[in-house]
Residue, then its C-alpha position, 0 to 999 in steps of 0.5 A: m760923713p766918713v764911711y768904714n766898709h767892711y766885707y767879709i772874705l774869706n780865701n779872697q771870697i765874700r763869705p756871707e755866712l762869716l757876717k752872721v757868726k761874727g757879727p758886725i764888728i770894727p776894730v777899737e782901741i780904748s784908751v784913757p779919756t782925755l780929762l782923765v790923761e789931764h789929771m793924770t799927767t798933771a799928778g805925775v801917774p803914767i798914762p797906761k797903753p791903750a787896748t785894742g780889740f773889736a767892737l761889736i755892733d749892737t742894736g739891742a744895747s742901749i748904751s756901749a760897753v767895754d769889757i769890765d778888766i779892759i777899763t779897769g786895767l787902763q786905771v778908770r774908775p767909775v762914775g756912777i752905777t746905772e740898771v741894766f736889762i739883761a737878756g736870758d734864756k726864758e726871761s729878762h732881769k734887772v742887774m746894777q752895774n758900774i760906768f765908766p768915762a772912755k774913750f774909742s778911736f777906730p785904727g784902720t778906720p776914717l771914723p773919728t774919735i769917740e770920748f764918752t762919759a758913760v759906759l757899761g762895765s761889762s765882760l765881754q771878753p768871753q765873746k771875744i770883743v772888748a767893746l760893744i757899740g750901742r745905740d748910744v752911738l749908733s743913734h748918730c749914725v747910718l749903718v748898713y747890714n747886708g748879710p746877702g752881700g757879706h758886709i756892713s757900712l758905717s757912717l759916723 
C-alpha cells in the first residue's frame, strides 16, 4: 500500500502549528475522467489541461469535492444532483449541489490515481484549496494525523 508522508516545515524546522493552520493537505491534479477523455477524443474535442493545487483531507465530508470553477473549466458536465448538509455558525442546513465525474492524481506522491463517478462541485478556492478528500476515499485509507509531530501520513 503506497504511503504519502508530509512534515510541516518552516526554516528547516518541523512546525506543528502549520499543520493546525493549514490542515492535512495533499498535492492534487484534477483532470477530465478517462471515459470523458475517450468521448472527447472521438468527437475531436481538445482535452482541457488538468488543474493543480492542494486538496484538504476532510473527515467531516462524506463525499469528495472539486472547486466548481475548476470542474466546469474542464468542460465536465454534472451527472446528477445530491442533497448536502452544510455546517453553519448556528445550525446546519441542506443544500442541493451538482455532482460530477472527475479524476484525481497526486503528483510527487506514490498514491494512485482515483477515478470518481461522483464528486461535489463546491466553492473551495476561497479556502485556498481546489479539492476535498472525503470519507468516500478515506474509507479505503489509513490516515495518521500527528498534531504534536507536525506530520500526516496517508496510505491508499
